[in-house]
N, C-alpha and C positions, 0 to 999 in steps of 0.2 A: 639500560632500560628504554623501552620504546617511547615513554613519555618525555625523555630527554633528547631524543633524536629529532632533528628537523624534518619536516615533511618535504618530500620532493615537489609537492604541489604548491604553486603560487597563484594568487588571485590578481587579476587585472583591475578589480574594483576595490575601492576603499570602503570597508563596512562602517566606518565612522563618519564618512563625508555626507553632508546634507545634500538633498536632491535625489536625482534618479540616475542610475548608471547601469548600462548593459556591458557585459564583458564575459570573461571566461575563467574557469579554474584550469590552469595549465599543468598537465602531468607529462613530463618527459617520457617518451616511449620510442625506443629505437627498434626498427623492424626492417625487413628485407626491402620494402619499397621506399623507405626514407630513414636514413641512418640517424639523423638528428631531428626527430619529429616530436610532436606533442599531441596528446589527447586533449582536445579543447572542449570542455564541458560548459555549456552556456549557463550564465547566471545573471540575474537582475537584482539590484538592491535599490529600494525606495525608502528614503529616510526624511522625516520631518520632525525635528525637535526631540524632546525626551518623551519616553513612553515605552510600552511593551514592545518586544520583538517577536515576530512570527517567522518561523522557518517552514516553507512550503515546498514539498518535493513530490515528484512523479517519477515513473519508470524506474523505481527501485528494482523492478523486474521489467525487462525491456520490451515485452510483448503485451503491456498493459497501457492503454492509450488515453483514458479519461483524464488522468493527471497531466500529461504533456499538453493535451488540448486546452484544458482550463488554465493551466499556468502560463502557456505562451500567450493566451488571450489576456490574462491578468498583467503579465509583464508589459504588454503593449498599452493597456488602457489605464493602469493605475498610475496616478500622479501624486507627487508629494503633498499637494494641497488637499488631497482626499483623506489624508491620514494624520495621526499623531503617533509617532513611534517609528518602527522600522519593519519592513517586510523584505525577507530574503527569499528569492524565488529560484529554484533549481528544477526546471521542467523534466530533466532526464538525469536522475542520480547515477544510474549505471549506464553511462552514455554509450560505451561500446555495445552493450546488449541492446539498447534502444536502436542504435543504427542498424544492427543486424536483425532486429525484430525477433529476438530470442529471449527466453527467461533469464538465462545466464550469459556471462560475457563470452564472446567467441575467442577472446585472447587467452583466457586462463580457466574458462568454465566456472568462474566465480559467481556464486549466488550472493549478491550484495546483502540480502536479508538474513544470511546465516554466518557472516564473517566479522561481525563487530566483536571487539573494538578495533579490529584491523591491525595492520602493521605498516609503519613507514618504510620498512625494508622488505616488504612482502611482495606478493603478486600485484598486478595492476588493480584488481578489485579490492584487495586488502589495503592498498595505499589510498584509494578513494574513501573507504570506510574509516580509515585512521584520520583522514582530514576532517570528515564530518564529526567523528568522535571528539577530537581534540580542539578543533577550531570553529566549527559551525554550531554544534549543539550547545556549547557553553554560552554562546551569544543569545540563545533563544529562551523565551518564556513559554511560547506555544509552538508545538511542532505538529504539522499535519502531513501525513504520508498517504498519498492517494493510490490505492491498489484496485485491481480488478482480477478476474480469473485467468487472464492470459489465454493461450491457445487450448489449454487442457481442462479448464473449469468454467462454470457459469454460476452466478450467484443472484439471489434477489438483492437489490441495491441497498446496502446498509453502511452506516458509519459504525465504528467499533471502538470500544475501550475495554480495559481489562480489570480484573479484580487485583487490587494492590494491597500490600501490607499497611502502607500509610493511607489511612482512610480519608484524611483531609485531602491528600493529593488525588485519591480515587474519586472523591466527590467532584473535584474540579475537572478531572478528565471526563467523567460521566456527564457533567453539565455542558462541557464543550461538545461532546458527542451528540447530545440532544439538540444543541444549538445548530449543528451542521445542517439538520433538517432533511436528512435522507428519508426515504419511505419507511425504512426500518432502522432501528438502533440496536446493536448487538453487543451484549456482554460476552466477549469472545474468549473461548478456551483454545489456547494454542497447543498443538500436539507436541511441540518442542520449542520453547522460547529462547534457548541458548543461542547467542550470536545474532539475535534479531536487533534491528534498528529500534524497534519498539522498546525492547528491554533496555538498550543503551540510554534512550531518552528518559524512560521512566526512572531508571536508577539515578539519574541526575536531578530528579525532582521536577521534571518538565510536565506541563499539560500536554498529553499526547493523544492524538486521534488518528485512527487509520480508517480505511474504507475497503469495501469490496463492492464495485459498482457495475457488475455485469461480467462479461467474459467472452470467450470464443476468439480472442486475438484481434478484436476490433472494438469500436465503440458505436453507440447509437445516438440519435438526437436526444433521446430521453436521458441516457446515462451521462452524456456531456453536460446537459442542463443541470442535472443533479450535482455534478462536480463543481460547476461554475457557481451555482447558488450556495453550495456548501462552503467553499473557501471564502466567499464574501461574508457569509453568515458568521464563520469563525472569527474573521477579522473584526466584524461588528461586536461580537460577543466579547472579544479580547479588549475592546476599547480602542482599537487601532484605526479602523475604518469609520469615518464619520458619515454614517448612513443608517437606515432602518433595517431591522432584521426581516428577511423574506421568510416568514413563518410558514411551516407546513407540518401537518400532523405526521407523527412517526410512531410506528408500532414497535414496542419494546420486545426484544428477543433475548433469550438466554440459552447458553450451552452449559448445562450444569455438570456434565461428566462425559467420559469417553464413549458412552452409549450413543451419543449424538452422531458419531462417525460410523459409516458403513464402508468397509474396505473390501475390494475385490479379492477373491481367493482363486480366481481362474482367469484364463485368457479367452478372448473371443469377441463375438459380435454383441454390442451393447444395446439392449432394448430398455429404455426408460419407460416406466409405467405411471409415473406421476409427474406433473409439470411443476416448475418452480413456483413457490408461493401457495401451492395447494395444501390443504389440511390433510394430515395422515394420522392413522391410528396405530397404536402398537400392534405389531403382527401383520400389518398391511403389506401387500406385495409392492415393492418399490421398483425393482428392475429384474430383468432376466439377462443372463449371459449365455449365448448360444455357441456351441462348438462349430466354428466356421470351417473346420477341416473336413466335416462329413455331414450328411443329412441323416435324419432319423434318430438323432441323439437328443434326449430330453435336456432342456436348458437348466442351468443352475439358477435358482430363485433366491433373491435377497429381500428380506422383510425388515420393516422398521422395528427398532428395539425400544422405541418410545413414541409417544404421541407428540404432535406438534405440526410444523409446516416444513416442506422441503425447501431448505435455505440454500443448498448448493448441490450441484451435480457434475459428474464427469461429462465433458463436452464432446470429444471425438466419438465417432460411431463405433470404434473398436477400443477395447480395454485390455489391460494387462494385469496379471496378478500383482497385488500390492498397491494398485491405484486407488485413490479415494473415489468411491462410487457415488456416494451421496452424503449429505449432512442434514440431520433433522434438528431443528431448533424449536424451543418452547416459546410460546407467546406469554409474556408476563402481563397479567391482568392489572 
């Protein structure tokens, strides 16, 4: 059984030691350029006495940058005297993908957020997922995973939580989501939650918060500021960081069903007709897709299947059949 197999990953930091330590998660990886090499995943642990533990991660997908920016800054600035408890910081969870600037790992094409619980005897990405599943998640009370849209999507900036069967746990997750203080707070509907880091943390009973803070394969001064404020607010909310909450109003959003998603059924030149955050009405034109192979052909039109706001959109100027074209979310009064 996998749970009885040792992980090939070792940590150069002691999770129980008082103080502050920077180090690595070392994963042996033999390849053409270095026979006895290791993938060195940066990690910081800050601990001061007894108290809750927060596990903070970025670059679950390697082309999403608000998490790495905020968490590298936090790893530099956070000191043991600032906290009561423990903060575990992993700025780039799927480190090979982060180094390559790609959503998935260039080594095995592994999508970290679809491979949990992972395998200690699997691919590189599965081994990393297994280490988080068996060794890091069990340490945590609060788990924050900072996402953005990467190269292919763009979002209004929101913190997110899910509908859970355990309503007491759901309440704690939603309270932490609101404490994050993003401009929007989304009760998120996943198209497929199997294998997600979110699901792994929630099934362990953790307080889990995710985000989508922009997109396009880069970050902005605004999105970086939202991430920085949010991780600090979560730590204050958890009773770990000895500071005051940086409160900001957040608009509550909901995704009640699959009608929120608009999927492209054609290939071509993508013309968005509504900007992110704008109000839309059911039946309103959202986008056109033009046949880029010839002129004089009428474009395919895509219309909203519900009223709300445009919460997400396809980012590149060209689109393929099956791509998510747009997401409409409802404002919760």
